[in-house]
C-alpha positions in Angstrom: 108.9 86.3 76.9 112.1 86.6 74.8 113.9 90.1 74.6 116.5 88.9 72.1 114.3 87.3 69.6 111.2 89.5 70.4 109.3 86.9 71.4 106.6 88.9 73.0 106.1 90.8 69.6 104.6 87.2 68.1 102.6 87.5 71.6 101.4 91.0 71.1 97.9 91.7 69.0 98.3 94.7 67.2 95.0 96.3 66.5 93.4 99.0 64.1 91.3 101.9 65.1 88.1 100.2 63.2 89.1 97.1 65.4 88.9 98.8 68.6 85.5 100.5 67.8 83.8 97.2 67.5 84.7 96.4 70.9 83.0 98.9 73.0 84.6 97.8 76.3 88.2 97.9 74.9 87.4 101.3 73.2 86.2 102.6 76.3 89.5 101.6 77.9 91.8 103.1 75.1 92.4 106.6 75.8 92.9 106.1 79.6 95.3 103.6 79.0 96.8 105.5 76.2 97.0 108.6 78.7 99.0 106.4 81.2 101.5 105.4 78.6 101.8 108.7 77.4 102.0 110.2 81.0 104.4 108.0 82.2 107.1 108.4 79.1 106.8 112.1 79.1 107.5 112.0 82.7 110.4 109.8 82.1 112.0 112.7 79.6 110.6 110.6 76.4 110.5 112.8 73.3 106.9 112.7 72.4 106.2 116.6 71.8 105.1 117.5 75.6 107.4 118.8 78.3 105.1 117.7 81.1 103.0 114.7 81.0 99.6 115.6 79.3 96.4 115.8 81.1 94.1 112.7 80.2 91.5 115.1 78.5 94.0 116.4 76.0 95.2 112.8 75.1 91.4 111.8 75.0 90.7 114.9 72.8 94.0 114.4 70.6 92.6 110.5 70.1 89.2 111.7 69.2 90.5 113.8 66.6 93.0 110.9 65.0 90.0 108.6 64.9 87.8 110.9 63.3 90.3 111.3 60.6 90.4 107.7 60.3 87.1 107.3 59.7 87.4 109.8 56.8 90.9 107.9 55.4 92.8 110.7 56.6 94.8 108.8 59.4 95.6 105.4 60.8 95.7 104.7 64.4 96.8 101.3 66.2 97.2 99.7 69.5 99.6 96.9 70.8 98.3 94.7 73.5 99.5 92.0 75.5 96.3 90.4 76.6 94.1 92.8 77.6 96.4 95.4 78.5 97.5 98.4 75.8 101.4 98.7 75.8 101.7 100.8 72.8 100.1 102.8 70.1 101.1 104.9 67.1 99.2 106.7 64.4 99.9 108.7 61.0 97.9 111.4 59.7 97.4 112.9 56.1 98.9 116.3 55.5 96.1 118.8 55.3 97.5 121.3 53.1 96.1 120.5 49.7 99.3 120.1 47.7 100.7 117.4 50.6 97.5 115.7 50.4 99.1 112.5 48.8 101.5 112.3 51.9 101.4 111.9 55.7 103.2 112.3 58.9 103.9 109.5 61.6 103.3 111.5 64.3 103.5 109.3 67.4 104.9 106.2 68.3 104.9 105.0 72.2 105.7 101.8 74.0 105.2 101.1 77.8 108.2 101.5 79.4 107.6 97.7 80.8 107.5 96.8 77.4 110.3 98.4 75.9 112.8 95.6 74.1 109.9 93.2 72.9 109.7 94.7 69.4 106.2 96.0 69.7 107.7 99.5 68.2 108.6 97.7 65.1 105.6 95.8 65.0 103.5 99.1 65.6 105.5 100.6 62.8 105.3 97.8 60.2 101.5 97.9 60.8 101.4 101.6 60.2 103.3 101.4 57.4 101.0 98.5 55.7 98.2 100.9 56.7 99.8 103.8 55.0 100.3 101.7 51.7 96.7 100.6 51.5 95.8 104.5 51.9 98.0 105.1 48.8 100.2 107.3 50.8 103.2 108.2 48.7 105.3 109.7 51.2 105.4 109.0 55.1 107.5 111.7 57.1 108.1 111.7 60.9 110.5 113.7 63.3 112.3 112.7 66.2 114.2 114.3 68.9 118.4 113.7 68.1 118.9 111.8 71.3 116.1 109.3 70.3 118.6 107.1 69.0 116.8 103.8 69.6 113.7 105.4 67.6 115.9 106.6 65.1 117.8 103.6 64.5 114.1 101.7 64.4 113.0 104.0 61.7 116.2 103.5 59.7 116.2 99.8 59.8 112.5 100.5 58.1 114.0 102.2 55.4 113.6 105.6 56.7 116.0 108.4 55.7 117.1 111.4 57.1 116.2 114.7 54.8 117.1 117.1 57.4 117.7 118.0 60.6 117.1 121.4 62.8 120.2 121.7 65.3 119.3 122.5 68.8 115.8 123.3 68.1 113.7 121.0 70.6 113.7 122.9 74.1 113.0 120.9 77.2 113.8 123.4 80.2 117.0 124.5 79.4 118.3 121.6 77.3 118.1 121.7 73.5 118.0 119.0 71.2 118.3 118.4 67.3 114.9 118.0 65.4 115.6 115.3 63.1 113.5 115.0 59.8 113.2 111.2 58.2 110.7 110.2 55.4 109.9 106.7 53.7 109.1 106.7 50.0 105.8 104.7 49.5 105.6 105.4 46.1 106.2 102.5 43.3 109.0 103.0 41.3 109.7 102.3 37.4 112.6 100.0 36.3 115.6 102.4 36.0 113.9 105.4 38.4 116.0 106.5 41.0 114.0 105.7 44.4 
């Protein structure tokens, strides 16, 4: 696999939630594989919203909620596979507040440590962006821990812009990190309109 050109991303298959559900065997393994990825990343200090690795039941419950939202058109979920092995996942969900319903938040994007640098984060995010466009999402937001510079560079390269920052907001034990807010405006703009 060519880490420089992202050759592995071409070999990876990015699968949506509906495709996952159509293969009962793959669907049955998804939550366990997702748990292993998330727990390993969090144990290594990844910025995914947990201080300690999440339990398998917690991840299964989280994913059940996302899949339920996918069925109502209020979310998108993607998995990245190399062969039959899940190596990454990501999802967005619509905001619940009625005045924010046209918008969604990219809540999690995770790639297994052994698959970093293969272009899978970019491939997952690109697929989720396309899902958002198809769903009519107007603005896709996300937040990231300020020290997660690799992810922030990825998001910027895909058109996200920073719109705010809470200094030293994220607490991990005694350490504090900035919380960085980003957005991507997906609305079509009339000629002459400012984006």
